[in-house]
FIFI-187839 format. One record per residue (C-alpha): x, y, z; residue number from 0. Coordinates in nm, 2 decimals. Each point is the difference from the previous one (the first is absolute). Last residue first. Layout:
// FIFI-187839
ATOM      X      Y      Z num
ATOM      X      Y      Z NUM
...
***
This chain:
// FIFI-187839
ATOM      X      Y      Z num
ATOM   0.62  -5.24  12.49 420
ATOM   0.27   0.25   0.10 419
ATOM  -0.09   0.24  -0.26 418
ATOM  -0.36   0.00   0.10 417
ATOM   0.10   0.07   0.38 416
ATOM   0.18   0.28  -0.09 415
ATOM  -0.29   0.16  -0.21 414
ATOM  -0.25  -0.06   0.25 413
ATOM   0.20   0.20   0.28 412
ATOM   0.06   0.29  -0.24 411
ATOM  -0.37   0.03  -0.05 410
ATOM  -0.08  -0.01   0.37 409
ATOM   0.25   0.28   0.05 408
ATOM  -0.15   0.21  -0.27 407
ATOM  -0.34  -0.04   0.16 406
ATOM   0.12   0.08   0.33 405
ATOM   0.12   0.31  -0.12 404
ATOM  -0.32   0.11  -0.16 403
ATOM  -0.19  -0.08   0.31 402
ATOM   0.23   0.20   0.24 401
ATOM  -0.04   0.31  -0.26 400
ATOM  -0.37  -0.05   0.00 399
ATOM  -0.01  -0.01   0.38 398
ATOM   0.20   0.33   0.03 397
ATOM  -0.23   0.20  -0.25 396
ATOM  -0.28  -0.12   0.19 395
ATOM   0.14   0.12   0.34 394
ATOM   0.10   0.35  -0.14 393
ATOM   0.26   0.13  -0.24 392
ATOM   0.16   0.34   0.00 391
ATOM   0.09   0.18  -0.33 390
ATOM   0.37   0.08  -0.03 389
ATOM   0.09   0.37   0.05 388
ATOM   0.17   0.18  -0.30 387
ATOM   0.28   0.18   0.14 386
ATOM   0.00   0.40  -0.13 385
ATOM   0.27   0.13  -0.20 384
ATOM   0.07   0.38   0.06 383
ATOM  -0.14   0.24  -0.27 382
ATOM   0.21   0.12  -0.28 381
ATOM   0.14   0.34   0.03 380
ATOM  -0.11   0.18  -0.31 379
ATOM   0.24   0.07  -0.31 378
ATOM   0.10   0.35  -0.05 377
ATOM  -0.02   0.05  -0.40 376
ATOM   0.31  -0.03  -0.18 375
ATOM   0.10   0.34  -0.14 374
ATOM  -0.06   0.08  -0.38 373
ATOM   0.20  -0.13  -0.28 372
ATOM   0.05   0.30  -0.24 371
ATOM  -0.18  -0.08  -0.33 370
ATOM   0.15  -0.17  -0.32 369
ATOM   0.04   0.27  -0.29 368
ATOM  -0.22  -0.13  -0.31 367
ATOM   0.17  -0.20  -0.29 366
ATOM  -0.09   0.19  -0.33 365
ATOM  -0.25  -0.20  -0.21 364
ATOM  -0.29   0.30   0.00 363
ATOM   0.27   0.28   0.01 362
ATOM   0.04  -0.02  -0.38 361
ATOM   0.33  -0.13  -0.15 360
ATOM  -0.13  -0.33  -0.13 359
ATOM  -0.27   0.16  -0.18 358
ATOM  -0.36  -0.03   0.12 357
ATOM  -0.24  -0.28  -0.05 356
ATOM  -0.37  -0.05   0.13 355
ATOM  -0.11   0.26  -0.26 354
ATOM   0.09  -0.21  -0.29 353
ATOM   0.24   0.24  -0.19 352
ATOM   0.26  -0.30  -0.02 351
ATOM  -0.25  -0.22  -0.18 350
ATOM   0.12   0.08  -0.38 349
ATOM   0.36  -0.05   0.10 348
ATOM  -0.09  -0.35   0.12 347
ATOM   0.07  -0.05   0.38 346
ATOM   0.32  -0.09   0.22 345
ATOM  -0.05   0.04   0.36 344
ATOM   0.16   0.23   0.29 343
ATOM  -0.21  -0.07   0.34 342
ATOM  -0.19   0.25   0.19 341
ATOM  -0.27  -0.26   0.00 340
ATOM  -0.29   0.24  -0.07 339
ATOM   0.21   0.24  -0.17 338
ATOM   0.14  -0.26  -0.25 337
ATOM   0.32   0.21  -0.10 336
ATOM   0.09  -0.04  -0.35 335
ATOM   0.26  -0.18  -0.23 334
ATOM  -0.03   0.01  -0.35 333
ATOM  -0.09  -0.28  -0.28 332
ATOM   0.02  -0.01  -0.36 331
ATOM   0.34  -0.10   0.00 330
ATOM  -0.11  -0.31   0.16 329
ATOM  -0.15  -0.11  -0.33 328
ATOM   0.35  -0.07  -0.14 327
ATOM  -0.03   0.00  -0.39 326
ATOM   0.05   0.35   0.00 325
ATOM  -0.13   0.24  -0.25 324
ATOM   0.12   0.37  -0.06 323
ATOM   0.24  -0.11  -0.28 322
ATOM  -0.15  -0.29  -0.19 321
ATOM   0.10  -0.34   0.11 320
ATOM  -0.33  -0.15   0.03 319
ATOM  -0.10   0.11  -0.38 318
ATOM   0.07  -0.28  -0.17 317
ATOM  -0.22  -0.20   0.24 316
ATOM  -0.26   0.19  -0.05 315
ATOM  -0.15   0.22   0.27 314
ATOM  -0.22  -0.02   0.31 313
ATOM   0.02   0.25   0.28 312
ATOM   0.09   0.03   0.36 311
ATOM  -0.01   0.35   0.11 310
ATOM   0.25   0.25   0.13 309
ATOM  -0.09   0.27  -0.27 308
ATOM   0.38   0.07  -0.09 307
ATOM   0.13  -0.34   0.10 306
ATOM  -0.25  -0.21  -0.21 305
ATOM   0.05  -0.32   0.18 304
ATOM  -0.02  -0.30  -0.23 303
ATOM  -0.25  -0.26  -0.10 302
ATOM   0.03  -0.24  -0.29 301
ATOM  -0.18  -0.05  -0.30 300
ATOM   0.08  -0.24  -0.31 299
ATOM  -0.12   0.16  -0.35 298
ATOM   0.33   0.12  -0.12 297
ATOM   0.17  -0.32   0.13 296
ATOM  -0.18  -0.15  -0.31 295
ATOM   0.24   0.16  -0.23 294
ATOM  -0.17   0.00  -0.35 293
ATOM  -0.13   0.33   0.07 292
ATOM  -0.30   0.16  -0.12 291
ATOM  -0.17   0.35  -0.06 290
ATOM   0.25   0.21  -0.12 289
ATOM   0.20  -0.27  -0.15 288
ATOM  -0.28  -0.11  -0.21 287
ATOM  -0.10  -0.36  -0.10 286
ATOM  -0.28  -0.02  -0.20 285
ATOM   0.17  -0.16  -0.30 284
ATOM   0.12  -0.30   0.22 283
ATOM  -0.36  -0.06   0.08 282
ATOM  -0.09   0.04   0.38 281
ATOM  -0.03  -0.21   0.33 280
ATOM   0.01   0.19   0.31 279
ATOM   0.20  -0.01   0.33 278
ATOM  -0.14   0.28   0.24 277
ATOM   0.14   0.34   0.11 276
ATOM  -0.31   0.16  -0.12 275
ATOM   0.15   0.28  -0.19 274
ATOM   0.32  -0.15  -0.07 273
ATOM  -0.13  -0.33  -0.16 272
ATOM   0.26  -0.24   0.07 271
ATOM   0.05  -0.23  -0.32 270
ATOM  -0.10  -0.34  -0.11 269
ATOM   0.03  -0.07  -0.37 268
ATOM  -0.21  -0.12  -0.29 267
ATOM   0.11  -0.11  -0.34 266
ATOM  -0.20   0.10  -0.30 265
ATOM  -0.19  -0.27  -0.17 264
ATOM   0.17  -0.13  -0.32 263
ATOM  -0.05   0.16  -0.34 262
ATOM  -0.01  -0.25  -0.29 261
ATOM   0.02   0.12  -0.36 260
ATOM  -0.09  -0.22  -0.31 259
ATOM   0.12   0.14  -0.33 258
ATOM  -0.18   0.09  -0.33 257
ATOM   0.19   0.11  -0.32 256
ATOM   0.08  -0.37  -0.10 255
ATOM  -0.37  -0.05  -0.07 254
ATOM  -0.02   0.27  -0.25 253
ATOM  -0.04   0.36  -0.02 252
ATOM  -0.09   0.27  -0.27 251
ATOM  -0.26   0.24   0.04 250
ATOM   0.06   0.30   0.19 249
ATOM   0.30   0.08  -0.18 248
ATOM   0.16  -0.28   0.16 247
ATOM  -0.18  -0.19   0.29 246
ATOM   0.16  -0.11   0.35 245
ATOM  -0.15  -0.24   0.23 244
ATOM   0.03  -0.06   0.37 243
ATOM  -0.19  -0.29   0.15 242
ATOM  -0.02   0.04   0.36 241
ATOM   0.01  -0.23   0.33 240
ATOM  -0.04   0.15   0.34 239
ATOM   0.12   0.23   0.25 238
ATOM  -0.14   0.36   0.00 237
ATOM   0.11   0.34  -0.10 236
ATOM   0.22  -0.13  -0.28 235
ATOM   0.28   0.24  -0.09 234
ATOM   0.05   0.07  -0.37 233
ATOM   0.32   0.06  -0.23 232
ATOM  -0.01   0.06  -0.39 231
ATOM   0.25  -0.08  -0.29 230
ATOM  -0.08  -0.02  -0.37 229
ATOM   0.00   0.38  -0.02 228
ATOM  -0.25   0.21  -0.21 227
ATOM  -0.30   0.02   0.26 226
ATOM  -0.30  -0.16   0.14 225
ATOM  -0.07  -0.12   0.35 224
ATOM  -0.26  -0.20   0.15 223
ATOM  -0.11  -0.09   0.33 222
ATOM  -0.32  -0.25   0.07 221
ATOM   0.22  -0.25   0.20 220
ATOM   0.12  -0.19  -0.32 219
ATOM   0.30   0.23  -0.09 218
ATOM  -0.14   0.11  -0.34 217
ATOM   0.30   0.14  -0.16 216
ATOM  -0.07   0.20  -0.32 215
ATOM   0.30   0.07  -0.23 214
ATOM  -0.01   0.26  -0.26 213
ATOM   0.11   0.13  -0.34 212
ATOM   0.17  -0.29  -0.14 211
ATOM   0.05  -0.01  -0.37 210
ATOM  -0.07  -0.24  -0.32 209
ATOM   0.21   0.09  -0.31 208
ATOM   0.06  -0.35  -0.09 207
ATOM   0.10  -0.12   0.35 206
ATOM  -0.07   0.08   0.38 205
ATOM   0.07  -0.23   0.27 204
ATOM  -0.08   0.04   0.37 203
ATOM   0.14  -0.09   0.34 202
ATOM  -0.17   0.14   0.33 201
ATOM   0.17   0.06   0.32 200
ATOM  -0.16   0.01   0.34 199
ATOM   0.15   0.10   0.34 198
ATOM  -0.19  -0.12   0.30 197
ATOM  -0.06   0.14   0.35 196
ATOM  -0.20  -0.22   0.25 195
ATOM   0.26  -0.12   0.24 194
ATOM   0.29   0.24  -0.04 193
ATOM   0.39   0.03   0.05 192
ATOM   0.06  -0.08  -0.36 191
ATOM  -0.27   0.04  -0.25 190
ATOM  -0.18  -0.30  -0.08 189
ATOM   0.06  -0.10  -0.37 188
ATOM  -0.26  -0.04  -0.25 187
ATOM   0.05  -0.09  -0.38 186
ATOM  -0.22   0.04  -0.30 185
ATOM   0.05  -0.17  -0.33 184
ATOM  -0.01   0.04  -0.38 183
ATOM  -0.30   0.24  -0.09 182
ATOM   0.02   0.01  -0.38 181
ATOM  -0.03   0.25  -0.27 180
ATOM   0.02  -0.08  -0.38 179
ATOM  -0.06   0.25  -0.27 178
ATOM  -0.10  -0.18  -0.30 177
ATOM   0.26  -0.08  -0.26 176
ATOM  -0.07   0.18  -0.33 175
ATOM  -0.19  -0.25  -0.22 174
ATOM   0.19  -0.15  -0.28 173
ATOM  -0.18   0.09  -0.31 172
ATOM  -0.23  -0.27  -0.13 171
ATOM   0.12  -0.24  -0.24 170
ATOM  -0.22   0.01  -0.33 169
ATOM  -0.28  -0.22  -0.02 168
ATOM  -0.05  -0.18  -0.32 167
ATOM  -0.34   0.07  -0.14 166
ATOM  -0.36  -0.02   0.06 165
ATOM  -0.32   0.19  -0.12 164
ATOM  -0.35  -0.10   0.08 163
ATOM  -0.28   0.16  -0.24 162
ATOM  -0.25   0.23   0.18 161
ATOM  -0.05   0.19  -0.32 160
ATOM   0.10   0.36   0.03 159
ATOM   0.16  -0.07   0.34 158
ATOM   0.24  -0.24  -0.09 157
ATOM   0.06  -0.23   0.30 156
ATOM   0.33  -0.10   0.15 155
ATOM   0.18  -0.28   0.18 154
ATOM   0.28  -0.08   0.27 153
ATOM   0.29   0.27  -0.05 152
ATOM   0.25   0.02   0.29 151
ATOM  -0.03   0.30   0.24 150
ATOM   0.13  -0.18   0.30 149
ATOM  -0.35  -0.05   0.16 148
ATOM  -0.13  -0.15  -0.32 147
ATOM  -0.12   0.22  -0.31 146
ATOM  -0.34   0.00  -0.18 145
ATOM  -0.07   0.24  -0.29 144
ATOM  -0.31   0.16  -0.11 143
ATOM   0.06   0.13  -0.36 142
ATOM   0.01   0.32  -0.20 141
ATOM   0.07  -0.04  -0.37 140
ATOM   0.28   0.12  -0.21 139
ATOM   0.03  -0.01  -0.38 138
ATOM   0.29   0.01  -0.25 137
ATOM  -0.08  -0.34  -0.13 136
ATOM  -0.37   0.03   0.00 135
ATOM  -0.17  -0.23   0.26 134
ATOM  -0.24  -0.28  -0.15 133
ATOM   0.29  -0.22   0.06 132
ATOM   0.35  -0.02  -0.16 131
ATOM   0.16   0.28   0.21 130
ATOM  -0.17  -0.18   0.30 129
ATOM   0.19  -0.32  -0.05 128
ATOM  -0.29  -0.22  -0.10 127
ATOM  -0.21  -0.29   0.13 126
ATOM  -0.32  -0.15  -0.17 125
ATOM  -0.27  -0.13   0.21 124
ATOM  -0.15  -0.34  -0.03 123
ATOM  -0.29  -0.10   0.21 122
ATOM  -0.07  -0.32   0.20 121
ATOM   0.04   0.20   0.34 120
ATOM   0.35   0.15  -0.13 119
ATOM   0.20  -0.14  -0.28 118
ATOM   0.26   0.27  -0.06 117
ATOM   0.09   0.06  -0.38 116
ATOM   0.33   0.06  -0.15 115
ATOM   0.22   0.28  -0.12 114
ATOM  -0.28   0.22  -0.16 113
ATOM   0.07   0.24  -0.26 112
ATOM  -0.27   0.27  -0.03 111
ATOM  -0.14   0.19  -0.32 110
ATOM  -0.23  -0.27  -0.09 109
ATOM  -0.16  -0.04   0.32 108
ATOM   0.02  -0.30   0.26 107
ATOM  -0.26  -0.04   0.25 106
ATOM  -0.09   0.04   0.36 105
ATOM   0.33   0.19   0.06 104
ATOM   0.33  -0.12   0.21 103
ATOM   0.29   0.23   0.12 102
ATOM   0.36   0.00  -0.01 101
ATOM   0.30   0.21   0.16 100
ATOM   0.35  -0.08  -0.10  99
ATOM   0.12   0.21   0.30  98
ATOM  -0.14   0.06   0.34  97
ATOM   0.05   0.23   0.29  96
ATOM   0.11   0.30  -0.19  95
ATOM   0.02   0.30   0.24  94
ATOM  -0.13   0.35  -0.06  93
ATOM  -0.29  -0.05   0.27  92
ATOM  -0.07  -0.34  -0.14  91
ATOM   0.08  -0.10  -0.34  90
ATOM  -0.07  -0.32  -0.21  89
ATOM   0.21  -0.05  -0.30  88
ATOM  -0.06  -0.13  -0.37  87
ATOM   0.23   0.23  -0.15  86
ATOM  -0.22   0.22  -0.22  85
ATOM  -0.31  -0.15   0.14  84
ATOM   0.06   0.17   0.33  83
ATOM  -0.23  -0.12   0.29  82
ATOM  -0.05   0.27   0.26  81
ATOM  -0.06  -0.04   0.38  80
ATOM  -0.24   0.06   0.31  79
ATOM   0.08  -0.22   0.28  78
ATOM  -0.17  -0.29   0.18  77
ATOM   0.19  -0.21   0.28  76
ATOM  -0.37  -0.11   0.15  75
ATOM  -0.27   0.20  -0.18  74
ATOM  -0.31  -0.20   0.01  73
ATOM   0.10  -0.18  -0.33  72
ATOM   0.33  -0.09   0.18  71
ATOM  -0.21  -0.16   0.27  70
ATOM  -0.20  -0.18  -0.25  69
ATOM   0.30  -0.14  -0.20  68
ATOM   0.16   0.10  -0.31  67
ATOM   0.24  -0.30  -0.06  66
ATOM  -0.06  -0.02  -0.38  65
ATOM  -0.24  -0.30   0.03  64
ATOM  -0.17   0.21   0.27  63
ATOM  -0.07   0.28  -0.23  62
ATOM  -0.12  -0.23  -0.27  61
ATOM  -0.24  -0.16   0.23  60
ATOM  -0.13   0.31   0.15  59
ATOM  -0.08   0.14  -0.35  58
ATOM  -0.19  -0.32  -0.08  57
ATOM  -0.18   0.01   0.32  56
ATOM  -0.14   0.36  -0.06  55
ATOM  -0.13   0.20   0.29  54
ATOM   0.27  -0.04   0.27  53
ATOM   0.28   0.11  -0.24  52
ATOM  -0.19   0.23  -0.22  51
ATOM  -0.13   0.19   0.32  50
ATOM   0.36   0.00   0.12  49
ATOM   0.14   0.14  -0.32  48
ATOM  -0.27   0.29  -0.01  47
ATOM   0.07   0.08   0.34  46
ATOM   0.37   0.05  -0.07  45
ATOM  -0.09   0.22  -0.26  44
ATOM   0.07  -0.03  -0.39  43
ATOM  -0.07  -0.35  -0.02  42
ATOM  -0.11  -0.05  -0.36  41
ATOM  -0.34   0.06  -0.21  40
ATOM  -0.05  -0.39   0.00  39
ATOM   0.28  -0.16   0.21  38
ATOM   0.23  -0.24  -0.18  37
ATOM  -0.01   0.24  -0.31  36
ATOM   0.04  -0.15  -0.35  35
ATOM  -0.35   0.02  -0.14  34
ATOM  -0.18   0.14   0.31  33
ATOM  -0.02   0.37  -0.05  32
ATOM   0.01  -0.03  -0.41  31
ATOM   0.28  -0.05  -0.23  30
ATOM   0.08   0.38  -0.05  29
ATOM   0.04   0.06   0.37  28
ATOM   0.27  -0.25   0.03  27
ATOM   0.14   0.11  -0.33  26
ATOM   0.07   0.35   0.10  25
ATOM   0.22   0.16  -0.26  24
ATOM  -0.08  -0.29  -0.25  23
ATOM  -0.39   0.06   0.02  22
ATOM   0.05   0.38   0.00  21
ATOM   0.19  -0.03  -0.32  20
ATOM  -0.25  -0.21  -0.16  19
ATOM  -0.27   0.22   0.09  18
ATOM   0.18   0.29  -0.14  17
ATOM   0.08  -0.19  -0.32  16
ATOM  -0.35  -0.11  -0.03  15
ATOM  -0.13   0.35   0.04  14
ATOM   0.23   0.13  -0.27  13
ATOM  -0.07  -0.28  -0.25  12
ATOM  -0.40   0.07   0.09  11
ATOM   0.02   0.37  -0.09  10
ATOM   0.22  -0.06  -0.31   9
ATOM  -0.26  -0.28  -0.12   8
ATOM  -0.27   0.25   0.07   7
ATOM   0.16   0.29  -0.19   6
ATOM   0.07  -0.22  -0.29   5
ATOM  -0.36  -0.10  -0.02   4
ATOM  -0.11   0.36   0.01   3
ATOM   0.23   0.09  -0.26   2
ATOM  -0.10  -0.27  -0.23   1
ATOM  -0.38   0.10   0.05   0
***
């Protein structure tokens, strides 16, 4: 009987020792799931932490008290890290982000050494350096860690229990300077001697490892060019106002890298169209020496004698002194014999073969030999003159003569008497 009792007591002692060792080794588990943990069963996953935050107002109040906001719980700035009880540090990716790390528990247990108590939502929570908390001195626990944009520590939560953890942030490493690429300016200059051709020059700055691989010039008229040179030339087809832009590495530009281009209308000039011999108006760029002349005299027309053909023709004034031409139209006339009139006359060369004409040395216009004068014809003997017999008068004729003479005498006497009176 004594042997049995001794064996039972020995087994009980061994069991108690094992249980006590386990309890000391894992105190948070030994005291029960909700005994010292802020979140029952912990926040081993991100979704578990979000669920606890949204479903438990006490947890939400504790997290907010330590500066853990809803956006942080949702994942803003959150990283995986380790809390090290041996030196009270928090590490992220091998870098110590906080020292003198502390945490809280729901209650104090006899193997922990609180610093003070935090009053949150009407409750008192003991706070500890993590090496004096439920964590064994040499233990490490996984934590959720929040860092700001520069890598500075903000806050943490121990995954095993959901207990918040804070500490003194260590200075984040000086970040390597970011590459800087800027487009500084774009200038445009009209090419000398042209109206619509421009030379462009871009200025850019690359620092901290940045480099320039290409310049893309957009000339504002639908035309672009890309290359490694910061210079480009472009000819505008039409008059107008355009905004030219340069982009560095197909993405970097600025307001300073834009320039306004004004292209004026192309001047027009008057020329002689050598094909039509007329004065026409054309653009300067259309001038072709093989088709046009700026000497208006080249379009003037004059009549000349083509000595070879003997015809009067019309030529440009610039050609009137050409060999084979005569400005004297009479040089296109020849002398011929007018067969009808037997006269030597001048006619146009083209008319000299008229059937009414003959050459001046032809017989048609030679003077003829005057004929021999024939003897005068024998004149007939004129007849002897005859005496014309006066007509004889009768008695009647004599009386009429006397009556007439008497009348004349009476008239004379009457006139004399009237003058005397």
